[in-house]
N, CA, C and O of each residue as an XYZ file, in Angstrom:
696
protein
N     -19.463     15.832     21.028
C     -20.603     16.424     20.351
C     -21.483     15.308     19.797
O     -20.993     14.387     19.144
N     -22.755     15.395     20.055
C     -23.710     14.384     19.601
C     -23.954     14.501     18.101
O     -24.005     15.598     17.544
N     -24.101     13.349     17.465
C     -24.429     13.342     16.044
C     -25.872     13.783     15.847
O     -26.740     13.488     16.668
N     -26.117     14.485     14.759
C     -27.463     14.966     14.464
C     -28.159     14.024     13.497
O     -27.522     13.256     12.776
N     -29.476     14.104     13.503
C     -30.279     13.300     12.584
C     -30.044     13.754     11.151
O     -29.772     14.928     10.899
N     -30.151     12.821     10.220
C     -30.074     13.121      8.797
C     -31.498     13.303      8.288
O     -32.366     12.474      8.562
N     -31.738     14.365      7.562
C     -33.088     14.680      7.088
C     -33.284     14.137      5.675
O     -32.457     14.344      4.787
N     -34.399     13.440      5.495
C     -34.810     12.920      4.193
C     -36.158     13.540      3.855
O     -36.978     13.784      4.740
N     -36.380     13.790      2.580
C     -37.658     14.323      2.099
C     -38.283     13.293      1.177
O     -37.609     12.717      0.323
N     -39.578     13.067      1.357
C     -40.293     12.124      0.500
C     -41.615     12.747      0.083
O     -42.391     13.207      0.920
N     -41.857     12.755     -1.202
C     -43.150     13.166     -1.749
C     -43.930     11.872     -1.927
O     -43.594     11.058     -2.788
N     -44.959     11.678     -1.129
C     -45.713     10.422     -1.103
C     -47.101     10.641     -1.672
O     -47.869     11.458     -1.163
N     -47.418      9.913     -2.726
C     -48.741      9.986     -3.352
C     -49.530      8.740     -2.961
O     -49.078      7.613     -3.168
N     -50.719      8.961     -2.392
C     -51.581      7.861     -1.955
C     -52.852      7.865     -2.793
O     -53.495      8.901     -2.962
N     -53.206      6.696     -3.314
C     -54.476      6.501     -4.017
C     -55.088      5.221     -3.434
O     -54.849      4.123     -3.938
N     -55.870      5.376     -2.381
C     -56.455      4.234     -1.676
C     -57.947      4.185     -1.970
O     -58.747      4.836     -1.299
N     -58.305      3.412     -2.970
C     -59.710      3.326     -3.376
C     -60.575      2.645     -2.321
O     -61.755      2.970     -2.188
N     -60.009      1.716     -1.578
C     -60.779      1.014     -0.545
C     -61.286      1.967      0.534
O     -62.421      1.851      0.997
N     -60.433      2.905      0.926
C     -60.818      3.860      1.967
C     -61.315      5.177      1.396
O     -61.786      6.034      2.145
N     -61.220      5.354      0.091
C     -61.610      6.621     -0.511
C     -60.664      7.739     -0.107
O     -61.082      8.885      0.060
N     -59.389      7.403      0.051
C     -58.402      8.378      0.497
C     -57.391      8.623     -0.613
O     -56.683      7.711     -1.038
N     -57.335      9.858     -1.074
C     -56.422     10.255     -2.131
C     -55.718     11.519     -1.665
O     -56.362     12.539     -1.420
N     -54.397     11.453     -1.542
C     -53.683     12.625     -1.044
C     -52.210     12.548     -1.396
O     -51.661     11.479     -1.661
N     -51.593     13.707     -1.389
C     -50.142     13.818     -1.511
C     -49.627     14.270     -0.151
O     -50.189     15.171      0.472
N     -48.572     13.646      0.291
C     -47.963     14.010      1.571
C     -46.505     14.382      1.315
O     -45.753     13.601      0.732
N     -46.116     15.558      1.748
C     -44.716     15.973      1.691
C     -44.113     15.626      3.048
O     -44.313     16.344      4.028
N     -43.376     14.523      3.097
C     -42.845     14.026      4.362
C     -41.428     14.520      4.598
O     -40.607     14.557      3.681
N     -41.158     14.892      5.819
C     -39.801     15.158      6.276
C     -39.499     14.082      7.306
O     -40.141     14.016      8.354
N     -38.528     13.246      7.005
C     -38.204     12.105      7.858
C     -36.805     12.315      8.426
O     -35.832     12.438      7.683
N     -36.722     12.353      9.742
C     -35.429     12.489     10.399
C     -34.918     11.090     10.743
O     -35.553     10.354     11.498
N     -33.756     10.732     10.175
C     -33.157      9.431     10.474
C     -32.144      9.605     11.599
O     -31.129     10.284     11.438
N     -32.433      8.985     12.735
C     -31.551      9.007     13.894
C     -30.192      8.437     13.491
O     -30.140      7.539     12.651
N     -29.090      8.932     14.062
C     -27.767      8.417     13.688
C     -27.622      6.892     13.847
O     -26.851      6.271     13.116
N     -28.341      6.297     14.777
C     -28.235      4.849     14.968
C     -29.261      4.058     14.144
O     -29.298      2.829     14.210
N     -30.085      4.759     13.377
C     -31.129      4.105     12.589
C     -30.593      3.692     11.220
O     -29.833      4.433     10.597
N     -30.990      2.517     10.761
C     -30.589      2.037      9.437
C     -31.533      2.570      8.370
O     -32.639      3.021      8.670
N     -31.083      2.514      7.121
C     -31.956      2.882      6.008
C     -33.178      1.966      5.973
O     -34.284      2.411      5.668
N     -32.973      0.690      6.287
C     -34.090     -0.261      6.268
C     -35.176      0.163      7.253
O     -36.356      0.175      6.902
N     -34.796      0.507      8.472
C     -35.783      0.911      9.478
C     -36.500      2.196      9.064
O     -37.717      2.312      9.210
N     -35.740      3.153      8.550
C     -36.358      4.410      8.123
C     -37.373      4.163      7.005
O     -38.467      4.727      7.019
N     -37.007      3.322      6.043
C     -37.918      3.059      4.932
C     -39.134      2.239      5.378
O     -40.206      2.369      4.788
N     -38.987      1.408      6.395
C     -40.155      0.710      6.953
C     -41.088      1.736      7.604
O     -42.308      1.582      7.548
N     -40.527      2.776      8.219
C     -41.377      3.839      8.771
C     -42.144      4.550      7.663
O     -43.325      4.855      7.824
N     -41.477      4.816      6.535
C     -42.145      5.457      5.394
C     -43.237      4.529      4.851
O     -44.335      4.986      4.533
N     -42.943      3.232      4.744
C     -43.943      2.261      4.292
C     -45.130      2.233      5.256
O     -46.279      2.191      4.816
N     -44.867      2.255      6.554
C     -45.946      2.262      7.546
C     -46.813      3.504      7.374
O     -48.035      3.429      7.501
N     -46.193      4.639      7.087
C     -46.965      5.850      6.824
C     -47.855      5.631      5.608
O     -49.045      5.945      5.643
N     -47.278      5.089      4.525
C     -48.040      4.887      3.289
C     -49.222      3.947      3.506
O     -50.303      4.180      2.965
N     -49.031      2.897      4.284
C     -50.090      1.914      4.502
C     -51.198      2.427      5.425
O     -52.312      1.903      5.406
N     -50.900      3.445      6.229
C     -51.867      3.974      7.193
C     -52.148      5.451      6.961
O     -52.612      6.140      7.869
N     -51.878      5.939      5.774
C     -51.936      7.374      5.488
C     -53.254      8.010      5.927
O     -54.337      7.457      5.731
N     -53.121      9.171      6.518
C     -54.249      9.977      6.990
C     -53.727     11.399      7.120
O     -52.535     11.611      7.343
N     -54.608     12.360      6.983
C     -54.174     13.760      7.047
C     -53.579     14.140      8.406
O     -52.792     15.084      8.482
N     -53.938     13.425      9.481
C     -53.398     13.740     10.806
C     -52.312     12.765     11.269
O     -51.827     12.884     12.395
N     -51.922     11.810     10.433
C     -50.858     10.876     10.800
C     -49.532     11.625     10.787
O     -49.229     12.351      9.840
N     -48.746     11.445     11.841
C     -47.460     12.129     11.902
C     -46.407     11.245     12.546
O     -46.714     10.320     13.297
N     -45.157     11.555     12.230
C     -44.039     10.830     12.817
C     -43.857     11.286     14.259
O     -43.988     12.469     14.572
N     -43.550     10.325     15.134
C     -43.212     10.640     16.512
C     -41.712     10.844     16.623
O     -41.006     10.906     15.616
N     -41.238     10.945     17.839
C     -39.803     11.130     18.059
C     -39.021      9.840     17.824
O     -37.796      9.862     17.710
N     -39.734      8.719     17.752
C     -39.103      7.453     17.394
C     -38.052      6.990     18.383
O     -38.315      6.900     19.582
N     -36.860      6.698     17.881
C     -35.792      6.118     18.698
C     -35.365      7.010     19.855
O     -34.818      6.513     20.839
N     -35.596      8.290     19.761
C     -35.137      9.198     20.806
C     -36.151      9.369     21.930
O     -35.924     10.173     22.834
N     -37.272      8.631     21.900
C     -38.287      8.770     22.937
C     -38.942      7.429     23.244
O     -39.294      6.671     22.341
N     -39.097      7.153     24.534
C     -39.804      5.934     24.946
C     -41.305      6.157     25.039
O     -42.075      5.197     25.070
N     -41.728      7.423     25.085
C     -43.139      7.747     25.285
C     -43.909      7.982     23.995
O     -45.124      8.178     24.028
N     -43.222      7.966     22.865
C     -43.893      8.213     21.598
C     -43.612      7.078     20.631
O     -42.539      6.475     20.667
N     -44.577      6.786     19.764
C     -44.369      5.751     18.755
C     -43.582      6.291     17.565
O     -43.211      7.464     17.523
N     -43.340      5.416     16.611
C     -42.711      5.856     15.367
C     -43.665      6.745     14.573
O     -43.242      7.723     13.957
N     -44.960      6.399     14.590
C     -45.999      7.205     13.957
C     -47.219      7.172     14.853
O     -47.456      6.202     15.573
N     -47.981      8.234     14.799
C     -49.252      8.199     15.516
C     -50.275      9.100     14.879
O     -49.957     10.079     14.203
N     -51.512      8.734     15.119
C     -52.665      9.484     14.635
C     -53.453      9.892     15.861
O     -53.899      9.047     16.637
N     -53.623     11.202     16.033
C     -54.388     11.716     17.164
C     -55.667     12.358     16.649
O     -55.708     12.888     15.539
N     -56.709     12.304     17.469
C     -57.937     13.001     17.088
C     -57.778     14.473     17.441
O     -56.731     14.888     17.937
N     -58.803     15.249     17.189
C     -58.710     16.697     17.402
C     -58.597     17.082     18.874
O     -58.230     18.217     19.181
N     -58.904     16.165     19.790
C     -58.756     16.446     21.217
C     -57.381     16.039     21.734
O     -57.045     16.324     22.883
N     -56.585     15.378     20.900
C     -55.265     14.920     21.317
C     -55.231     13.464     21.754
O     -54.161     12.940     22.062
N     -56.391     12.799     21.787
C     -56.429     11.377     22.137
C     -55.797     10.576     20.998
O     -55.947     10.926     19.827
N     -55.098      9.513     21.346
C     -54.382      8.717     20.351
C     -55.332      7.704     19.721
O     -55.818      6.789     20.386
N     -55.586      7.882     18.435
C     -56.419      6.934     17.695
C     -55.609      5.720     17.259
O     -56.078      4.587     17.363
N     -54.388      5.956     16.768
C     -53.558      4.859     16.266
C     -52.101      5.089     16.650
O     -51.560      6.174     16.437
N     -51.475      4.073     17.211
C     -50.072      4.065     17.625
C     -49.373      3.058     16.731
O     -49.784      1.898     16.684
N     -48.328      3.466     16.018
C     -47.632      2.581     15.091
C     -46.158      2.516     15.457
O     -45.475      3.537     15.531
N     -45.675      1.289     15.686
C     -44.253      1.050     15.947
C     -43.691      0.152     14.867
O     -44.404     -0.686     14.315
N     -42.411      0.323     14.562
C     -41.724     -0.563     13.632
C     -40.529     -1.186     14.347
O     -39.976     -0.612     15.285
N     -40.146     -2.363     13.884
C     -39.015     -3.045     14.496
C     -39.474     -4.084     15.494
O     -40.487     -4.754     15.290
N     -38.721     -4.216     16.580
C     -38.992     -5.219     17.603
C     -39.176     -4.518     18.948
O     -38.280     -4.561     19.791
N     -40.325     -3.874     19.159
C     -40.522     -3.118     20.401
C     -40.631     -4.037     21.605
O     -40.986     -5.210     21.485
N     -40.324     -3.489     22.749
C     -40.479     -4.231     24.003
C     -41.947     -4.584     24.206
O     -42.829     -3.762     23.955
N     -42.204     -5.783     24.650
C     -43.586     -6.255     24.849
C     -44.352     -5.359     25.825
O     -45.540     -5.107     25.623
N     -43.693     -4.879     26.870
C     -44.363     -3.981     27.829
C     -44.757     -2.661     27.162
O     -45.815     -2.105     27.455
N     -43.915     -2.171     26.278
C     -44.221     -0.942     25.525
C     -45.472     -1.144     24.677
O     -46.327     -0.260     24.610
N     -45.583     -2.295     24.033
C     -46.746     -2.586     23.192
C     -48.004     -2.651     24.057
O     -49.039     -2.102     23.681
N     -47.927     -3.316     25.208
C     -49.109     -3.395     26.093
C     -49.513     -2.008     26.596
O     -50.702     -1.696     26.659
N     -48.532     -1.173     26.954
C     -48.843      0.207     27.387
C     -49.496      0.982     26.258
O     -50.454      1.722     26.483
N     -48.983      0.819     25.042
C     -49.563      1.501     23.883
C     -51.014      1.078     23.689
O     -51.862      1.911     23.368
N     -51.311     -0.209     23.881
C     -52.688     -0.705     23.737
C     -53.617     -0.072     24.772
O     -54.813      0.075     24.525
N     -53.081      0.296     25.908
C     -53.877      0.987     26.921
C     -54.079      2.462     26.614
O     -55.030      3.072     27.104
N     -53.196      3.040     25.808
C     -53.267      4.473     25.502
C     -53.976      4.782     24.195
O     -54.508      5.879     24.030
N     -53.996      3.826     23.253
C     -54.516      4.100     21.909
C     -55.687      3.194     21.570
O     -55.806      2.084     22.089
N     -56.551      3.686     20.689
C     -57.673      2.869     20.220
C     -57.191      1.692     19.388
O     -57.781      0.613     19.426
N     -56.111      1.903     18.634
C     -55.569      0.861     17.752
C     -54.054      0.947     17.782
O     -53.488      2.040     17.754
N     -53.392     -0.209     17.840
C     -51.934     -0.276     17.831
C     -51.522     -1.209     16.699
O     -52.068     -2.302     16.552
N     -50.549     -0.764     15.898
C     -50.040     -1.562     14.788
C     -48.525     -1.655     14.948
O     -47.849     -0.651     15.169
N     -48.006     -2.874     14.834
C     -46.564     -3.096     14.886
C     -46.149     -3.749     13.574
O     -46.701     -4.773     13.172
N     -45.167     -3.140     12.916
C     -44.591     -3.702     11.697
C     -43.222     -4.264     12.054
O     -42.262     -3.518     12.247
N     -43.144     -5.591     12.138
C     -41.883     -6.270     12.418
C     -41.086     -6.384     11.130
O     -41.664     -6.473     10.047
N     -39.775     -6.382     11.239
C     -38.911     -6.678     10.107
C     -37.633     -7.268     10.686
O     -37.333     -7.095     11.867
N     -36.895     -7.958      9.849
C     -35.646     -8.535     10.330
C     -35.548    -10.035     10.125
O     -34.632    -10.674     10.641
N     -36.483    -10.601      9.377
C     -36.407    -12.027      9.056
C     -36.568    -12.921     10.270
O     -37.559    -12.823     10.994
N     -35.609    -13.781     10.490
C     -35.676    -14.771     11.577
C     -35.759    -14.095     12.947
O     -36.426    -14.607     13.846
N     -35.100    -12.970     13.114
C     -35.146    -12.238     14.387
C     -36.578    -11.800     14.701
O     -37.015    -11.885     15.849
N     -37.300    -11.338     13.694
C     -38.697    -10.933     13.886
C     -39.557    -12.147     14.231
O     -40.450    -12.054     15.073
N     -39.294    -13.278     13.590
C     -40.029    -14.513     13.918
C     -39.805    -14.905     15.379
O     -40.746    -15.280     16.079
N     -38.565    -14.815     15.827
C     -38.250    -15.163     17.222
C     -38.917    -14.184     18.188
O     -39.397    -14.596     19.244
N     -38.954    -12.874     17.838
C     -39.621    -11.881     18.680
C     -41.097    -12.252     18.841
O     -41.630    -12.225     19.950
N     -41.754    -12.598     17.732
C     -43.170    -12.935     17.788
C     -43.401    -14.184     18.640
O     -44.324    -14.209     19.455
N     -42.593    -15.201     18.468
C     -42.758    -16.424     19.261
C     -42.569    -16.146     20.749
O     -43.275    -16.721     21.578
N     -41.626    -15.270     21.097
C     -41.374    -14.943     22.498
C     -42.499    -14.111     23.112
O     -42.731    -14.187     24.318
N     -43.199    -13.318     22.301
C     -44.202    -12.386     22.826
C     -45.640    -12.748     22.473
O     -46.573    -12.113     22.966
N     -45.827    -13.730     21.651
C     -47.150    -14.099     21.139
C     -48.176    -14.315     22.257
O     -49.273    -13.762     22.190
N     -47.849    -15.091     23.260
C     -48.792    -15.416     24.326
C     -49.341    -14.189     25.036
O     -50.527    -14.141     25.363
N     -48.492    -13.196     25.278
C     -48.920    -11.995     25.991
C     -49.648    -11.006     25.080
O     -50.489    -10.235     25.544
N     -49.328    -11.026     23.789
C     -49.872    -10.018     22.887
C     -51.131    -10.461     22.143
O     -51.922     -9.612     21.733
N     -51.335    -11.749     21.959
C     -52.495    -12.218     21.197
C     -53.828    -11.839     21.840
O     -54.840    -11.731     21.149
N     -53.832    -11.639     23.148
C     -55.097    -11.300     23.834
C     -55.495     -9.840     23.667
O     -56.613     -9.469     24.023
N     -54.626     -9.017     23.144
C     -54.911     -7.590     23.015
C     -55.758     -7.358     21.771
O     -55.282     -7.515     20.647
N     -57.011     -6.986     21.981
C     -57.966     -6.849     20.878
C     -57.667     -5.686     19.937
O     -58.075     -5.714     18.776
N     -56.968     -4.676     20.417
C     -56.715     -3.506     19.573
C     -55.312     -3.510     18.966
O     -54.815     -2.463     18.553
N     -54.670     -4.682     18.910
C     -53.315     -4.809     18.386
C     -53.301     -5.608     17.084
O     -53.927     -6.662     16.979
N     -52.576     -5.087     16.097
C     -52.317     -5.812     14.853
C     -50.808     -5.854     14.656
O     -50.138     -4.826     14.755
N     -50.267     -7.043     14.375
C     -48.831     -7.224     14.168
C     -48.621     -7.787     12.766
O     -49.231     -8.789     12.392
N     -47.750     -7.133     11.993
C     -47.429     -7.572     10.642
C     -45.934     -7.836     10.561
O     -45.128     -6.988     10.943
N     -45.566     -9.002     10.068
C     -44.164     -9.361      9.906
C     -43.782     -9.153      8.447
O     -44.181     -9.932      7.580
N     -43.013     -8.108      8.175
C     -42.612     -7.776      6.812
C     -41.408     -8.630      6.415
O     -40.406     -8.656      7.130
N     -41.498     -9.317      5.295
C     -40.387    -10.194      4.889
C     -39.173     -9.407      4.434
O     -39.301     -8.294      3.923
N     -37.988     -9.990      4.621
C     -36.760     -9.315      4.171
C     -36.763     -9.038      2.670
O     -36.110     -8.101      2.209
N     -37.499     -9.851      1.905
C     -37.583     -9.629      0.463
C     -38.254     -8.301      0.134
O     -38.106     -7.796     -0.979
N     -38.981     -7.735      1.074
C     -39.606     -6.425      0.918
C     -38.727     -5.320      1.501
O     -38.474     -4.310      0.845
N     -38.264     -5.514      2.731
C     -37.613     -4.421      3.447
C     -36.198     -4.128      2.957
O     -35.785     -2.969      2.949
N     -35.461     -5.128      2.556
C     -34.094     -4.875      2.074
C     -34.078     -4.066      0.779
O     -33.298     -3.121      0.667
N     -34.928     -4.411     -0.217
C     -34.966     -3.551     -1.416
C     -35.441     -2.129     -1.104
O     -34.999     -1.176     -1.747
N     -36.333     -1.979     -0.127
C     -36.751     -0.630      0.264
C     -35.565      0.165      0.784
O     -35.415      1.343      0.462
N     -34.723     -0.475      1.587
C     -33.549      0.209      2.134
C     -32.648      0.717      1.016
O     -32.068      1.798      1.121
N     -32.534     -0.057     -0.046
C     -31.686      0.337     -1.169
C     -32.233      1.564     -1.891
O     -31.494      2.233     -2.614
N     -33.522      1.870     -1.704
C     -34.140      3.016     -2.367
C     -34.008      4.319     -1.583
O     -34.395      5.381     -2.071
N     -33.464      4.240     -0.376
C     -33.363      5.434      0.470
C     -32.449      6.475     -0.181
O     -31.284      6.207     -0.475
N     -32.997      7.637     -0.391
C     -32.273      8.790     -0.937
C     -32.694     10.010     -0.137
O     -33.759     10.007      0.481
N     -31.884     11.042     -0.140
C     -32.210     12.251      0.620
C     -33.496     12.893      0.131
O     -34.202     13.531      0.912
N     -33.818     12.734     -1.162
C     -35.068     13.234     -1.730
C     -35.686     12.103     -2.537
O     -35.045     11.558     -3.435
N     -36.942     11.743     -2.220
C     -37.599     10.618     -2.878
C     -39.007     11.001     -3.324
O     -39.638     11.903     -2.773
N     -39.463     10.296     -4.322
C     -40.843     10.403     -4.777
C     -41.430      9.001     -4.681
O     -40.937      8.080     -5.332
N     -42.481      8.826     -3.873
C     -43.068      7.503     -3.650
C     -44.557      7.548     -3.961
O     -45.211      8.581     -3.812
N     -45.077      6.403     -4.397
C     -46.527      6.327     -4.595
C     -47.013      4.993     -4.085
O     -46.304      3.988     -4.130
N     -48.244      5.008     -3.594
C     -48.864      3.795     -3.103
C     -50.254      3.680     -3.704
O     -51.177      4.376     -3.280
N     -50.409      2.793     -4.703
C     -51.746      2.573     -5.252
C     -52.545      1.658     -4.334
O     -51.977      0.957     -3.496
N     -53.839      1.668     -4.492
C     -54.680      0.771     -3.712
C     -54.890     -0.503     -4.513
O     -55.681     -0.545     -5.456
N     -54.169     -1.532     -4.120
C     -54.305     -2.833     -4.744
C     -54.182     -3.885     -3.669
O     -53.721     -3.599     -2.564
N     -54.582     -5.082     -3.978
C     -54.413     -6.171     -3.022
C     -52.939     -6.351     -2.692
O     -52.594     -6.677     -1.556
N     -52.068     -6.142     -3.669
C     -50.634     -6.282     -3.423
C     -50.142     -5.244     -2.428
O     -49.302     -5.553     -1.583
N     -50.649     -4.018     -2.513
C     -50.214     -2.969     -1.589
C     -50.636     -3.311     -0.164
O     -49.870     -3.114      0.779
N     -51.843     -3.818     -0.011
C     -52.298     -4.179      1.328
C     -51.494     -5.354      1.877
O     -51.326     -5.479      3.090
N     -50.997     -6.213      0.992
C     -50.181     -7.346      1.413
C     -48.705     -7.019      1.484
O     -47.883     -7.907      1.710
N     -48.361     -5.766      1.294
C     -46.988     -5.276      1.403
C     -46.068     -5.881      0.359
O     -44.920     -6.203      0.663
N     -46.545     -6.039     -0.853
C     -45.709     -6.545     -1.931
C     -44.717     -5.477     -2.360
O     -45.083     -4.304     -2.434
N     -43.462     -5.846     -2.648
C     -42.498     -4.849     -3.091
C     -42.919     -4.184     -4.390
O     -42.537     -3.042     -4.649
N     -43.689     -4.866     -5.201
C     -44.111     -4.284     -6.465
C     -45.227     -3.267     -6.277
O     -45.512     -2.500     -7.197
N     -45.865     -3.240     -5.116
C     -47.035     -2.400     -4.907
C     -46.682     -0.955     -4.583
O     -47.338     -0.038     -5.078
N     -45.676     -0.738     -3.776
C     -45.286      0.612     -3.409
C     -43.974      0.930     -4.113
O     -43.016      0.161     -4.026
N     -43.930      2.034     -4.792
C     -42.748      2.397     -5.572
C     -42.124      3.665     -5.000
O     -42.821      4.636     -4.706
N     -40.810      3.642     -4.848
C     -40.062      4.829     -4.466
C     -38.941      4.997     -5.463
O     -38.352      4.022     -5.928
N     -38.653      6.240     -5.786
C     -37.514      6.513     -6.648
C     -36.889      7.824     -6.206
O     -37.583      8.714     -5.716
N     -35.579      7.945     -6.379
C     -34.933      9.213     -6.031
C     -35.437     10.333     -6.921
O     -35.755     10.113     -8.090
N     -35.506     11.514     -6.375
C     -35.863     12.708     -7.144
C     -34.596     13.531     -7.291
O     -33.950     13.866     -6.298
N     -34.256     13.841     -8.463
C     -33.016     14.611     -8.701
C     -33.332     16.042     -9.039
O     -32.421     16.837     -9.270
């Protein structure tokens, strides 16, 4: 019998003065049995940093054809494709052909650095690609905050845009 995903709930409050975007998002996040808390929380952080009323989680680890998050326009065209972790370079290039904008959030410390060095030459030419390497000092504490029910907020500050651990706050909701 296959293991089922674990469901997490997050109440995410966004106050992004730069974009004029203020909203509350009630997120339901399915954590694949092989997914770590760190990866799941990086997905939540990616949602917070790119929040939009039409941004939604994809099938993630269980699908090669969908990103971790994506934003589609009203016709179904992909405006933004967001992956976390260390995606295959060919997957990233295909995503750049399918979406107006592609964002990859790397994590994993030295492993992420090695991934970037191995793929930099092929990916730097892609004009619609942005790659961010999240430091372990950010992602590991986020993993420790993973709870089945969470309340998170993301203020609009320079620290939040730079992915500072002090900028985005999550706490368990009891």
